[in-house]
C-alpha positions in Angstrom: 140.7 -3.7 132.1 140.5 -4.3 128.4 140.9 -0.6 127.3 140.9 -1.7 123.6 137.5 -3.2 124.0 136.3 0.0 125.8 137.6 2.2 123.0 135.8 0.2 120.4 132.5 0.4 122.3 132.4 4.2 122.2 130.1 5.3 119.5 131.4 8.0 117.1 128.4 10.1 117.9 129.4 10.2 121.6 133.0 11.1 120.7 131.8 13.9 118.4 129.5 15.2 121.2 132.4 15.2 123.6 134.7 17.1 121.2 132.0 19.6 120.4 130.8 20.2 123.9 133.7 19.6 126.3 136.5 20.8 124.0 134.3 23.4 122.3 135.5 22.3 118.8 132.3 21.7 116.9 133.9 22.1 113.4 136.4 19.4 114.3 133.6 17.2 115.6 131.7 17.4 112.3 134.8 16.2 110.4 135.7 13.2 112.5 135.7 9.9 110.6 133.9 6.8 111.8 137.2 5.1 112.8 138.1 7.9 115.3 138.8 6.6 118.8 139.1 8.6 122.0 142.7 7.4 122.7 145.2 9.8 124.3 147.0 10.1 121.0 143.7 11.3 119.4 143.7 14.1 122.0 147.4 15.0 121.3 147.2 14.9 117.5 143.6 15.6 116.5 141.7 17.4 119.3 144.5 19.4 120.6 145.1 21.0 124.1 142.2 21.8 126.4 143.6 25.3 127.0 143.0 27.3 123.8 146.0 29.5 124.1 148.5 26.7 124.6 150.4 25.9 121.4 151.7 22.4 121.2 154.9 22.3 119.2 155.9 19.2 117.4 158.4 18.4 120.2 155.7 18.8 122.8 153.4 16.5 121.0 156.1 13.9 120.9 156.6 14.3 124.7 152.8 14.2 125.4 151.9 11.2 123.3 152.1 7.9 125.1 155.3 6.4 123.7 156.8 2.9 123.9 160.4 1.8 123.9 162.8 -1.0 124.6 165.1 -0.6 127.6 168.7 -0.6 126.4 170.4 0.5 129.7 169.6 1.2 133.3 171.6 4.0 134.9 171.7 4.8 138.7 170.1 1.5 139.5 170.5 1.9 143.2 168.7 5.2 143.4 165.0 5.6 144.0 164.7 7.5 140.7 166.8 5.9 138.0 167.4 6.8 134.4 166.5 4.4 131.6 168.0 4.6 128.1 165.3 3.4 125.7 165.0 3.0 122.0 161.7 4.5 120.7 160.2 6.0 117.6 159.8 9.8 117.9 156.8 11.7 116.4 157.7 14.0 113.5 155.8 16.2 111.1 157.0 17.2 107.7 154.0 17.4 105.3 152.3 14.8 107.4 152.7 13.3 110.9 154.7 10.1 111.1 156.8 8.0 113.5 160.5 8.3 112.8 163.3 5.8 112.8 164.2 4.4 116.3 166.5 6.6 118.4 167.8 6.5 122.0 166.2 8.6 124.7 166.7 9.0 128.4 163.6 8.7 130.6 163.0 8.7 134.4 162.1 5.6 136.3 160.4 5.9 139.7 160.9 2.5 141.2 158.1 2.9 143.7 155.6 3.2 140.8 157.1 0.5 138.6 159.3 -1.7 140.7 160.6 -4.4 138.4 162.2 -3.6 135.1 165.1 -5.1 133.2 167.1 -4.4 130.1 165.1 -5.7 127.1 161.7 -4.9 128.6 159.3 -2.9 126.5 157.5 -0.1 128.4 155.3 2.9 127.9 156.2 6.4 128.9 154.7 9.9 128.9 156.6 13.2 129.3 159.9 11.2 129.9 158.4 9.2 132.8 158.2 5.4 132.6 154.6 4.3 133.1 154.1 0.6 132.5 155.8 -2.6 131.4 153.9 -3.6 128.3 152.7 -7.0 127.4 152.7 -8.0 123.7 148.9 -7.2 123.3 149.3 -3.8 125.2 152.1 -2.9 122.8 150.1 -3.9 119.7 147.1 -1.8 120.9 149.3 1.2 121.7 150.8 1.1 118.3 147.4 0.6 116.6 145.7 3.5 118.3 148.7 5.8 117.9 148.9 5.0 114.2 145.1 5.5 113.8 145.4 8.9 115.4 148.3 9.8 113.1 146.2 8.8 110.1 143.2 10.8 111.2 145.3 13.9 112.0 146.9 13.7 108.5 143.5 13.2 106.9 142.0 16.2 108.6 144.9 18.5 107.7 144.4 17.9 103.9 
């Protein structure tokens, strides 16, 4: 499925309605810009958690956003659950949200979910779990919508 095309087809009025009704954040809905998109990073950085009393720390937001990274090393290759050492850009907040300089991170790889990976592959991951090997277009879209959500979050926090 072309999820980029699907994201672009959602009217801002529908996204605002969802934020106001389902997330019960009508003040936020009123402030959303026309370029807002209902990507997972939008939920992490802009809309916030569904459970009102859950406080998402900066580190939790980095874990929760869909990240991407290049596989540098595969550990425990013969096990059903292996470790991957990836290079990725962590999410930080100083005065504004931004993606930091690339660092190494260990994530889990369930081979039954994602059977064929090699050093050098680019993949997505969420909460330290490898999700999908990314094609060039997938990577570009993930970067685009993540950056868009960062920009919206920074704009709304002015």
